[in-house]
N, C-alpha and C positions, 0 to 999 in steps of 0.2 A: 789789813793794810790798804788803803785806798790807792786809787791809780792817780798819777800826776795828769794834770791838764797839758793838752797840746799847747805849745807856745803859738801864739797868734802874732801876725805881722801887724805892726802898728803903721796904718797908712799916713798919718799925720807925721810921725816921725820920719818915715821914709821920705815924705815930700820935702821935710825940713832939710834932711841930709842932701837930697838931690838939687836943692835950690842953687842957683848960681849967683850968690850974692856978691862975691868978690873975683875969685877964680874959678873957671869952669873945670879945671882939672884937678883941683886941690880936694884931696880925700879927708873926710872929717871924722874918722875913726882911728882907734889905735892900730898901728901896724907892726909888724914883727921887726925886730932890730938885726938886720942881717949881719952887722959888724961883730955881733956875738953869737952868730949862728941861729938865732931864732926862726922859726918857719911856721907856715900855715899847716894845720892838719885837721883831719875829720875823725871824731870819736866813733869808733866802730863797736866796741864791745865793752860794757861796764863789767869789770871783774870782782867788784867788791874789794873791801880793804883798802879804799883809796887808789885803786889802780884802774886803768884804762887802756885798751889797746886802741892805738890810733894808726892811721894812714897818712904819712907825712906828704909834704909837697915834693920831696925828692924821690917818692916811689917806695919808701921803705915802710915797714909795717914794725911799730916800736911799742914797748909797754911803757905807758906814761904814769907818773905818780902825781896825784892831786895834792899839793902842799896845804899845810894846816890853815894857813890864812884865807885859802880860798874854799875850804872844805864845806863850811855852813853858810857862806854868803853867795857863792854861785854854784848852783847844782849843774854838773856836766851830764848830758843826756846823750845817748847814741844818735850820731847824725849831726851833732853840734860842730860848728867851726870853732876851732880853738887855735891858740899859739902855744907851740911846745918849743923847749930848748933842749936839744939832745945832749946827753952827757959826753964829755970828752975822753973819758976812759972806758966806757962801755956804750958803743954805738946803738945797741939795741935797746936801750932805755933812754926815757927823757922826762923832764918835767913840765907840767902844764903851767904856763904863764897867765893866760887870760882867755875867756870865753866870750864869744860874740853872741848876742841875741839874734834871732831870726831876721828881724828888721835890718841889722847891721850886716848879716851875711849876705842878704839879697843886694843891698846897697853896694858892697864889695864886688858882687858878682856882675852888676850893671856897669860898674866903673872899669871892669876888666882887670882888676887887681889880683884875682886869684888864679893860680896855676890850674892847668887842666886836670890835673890829678886830684884835686881837692873841690873842684867847682861842680858840685852835685846840685846846686841851686838852679842851673838851666838857664841863667840869664845872660851869660857870656857869649852864648852861640848867636852869632849874626845871621847865619843861614839856617833854613828850615831843614830838618832832618828827614822830612817827608820824602820817600823815593816811591815813585809811581812806575816802576819798570815794566809791568805788565800791562799798563794802560786802563786799568779798571775805572779810574776816576777822571779820565780825560775825555774831552767831548768828541764827537765823531769826527769833526773837522781836524783834530790834532793827530788822529791816527792815521797813517798812510793805508790805503786799502790793499789788503793782502788777499782779497777774493779775485781771482782772474776772471775777467769777463769775457764772455763768448765772442767769437769773431763776429763781424757784421751781418753775415749771411745766416748764422745758425741762431736758433731761438732756444733758450734753456726752458725745459719744461719740468715744473716740480711735480713729484709723485705725491699722491694723497696717502696720507697715513690711516691705516686700518686700525690704529689703536684706539680711536675714538668709538668705533663700531664695536669693538672687544670690550669696551668699558660699559657701553650702553647694554651689551648683551649680559653682562654680569648682573646688573641691577634691574633688569627687567624680569 
């Protein structure tokens, strides 16, 4: 059995979605209907037998069922953004309603429409997560001097290391 291809981002489609022809804030892909309790989710594990474990936007992990009309038309893979509809009588189970392409997922992330629980595409973060607490990557002028300077009358004398002489003795 062959491996599935990695889904590529369609740059032209992403540019078309991001274009501001009419309204700058209008989202141009299908959104979950919150009136009937639909929500975003990320497919975590494909269990087989039309079953998938999903991490929903409310933080719950549910077992979702892929309906027959979606089964051969839209393949759900691990890491896909989908819309699920939790069951009323069993909260631990849900139905898959829609699967987004990778391009659509990145578009929703850039628009800020995804909750933090399911935003694994990393485009929603406005701030850089780079922490330079130890100061390794900052310039010398940014770091306050921690070395104590000697008083004006005293001169600091550095001692020579005898390590170089020891190394030379080993190789001679």
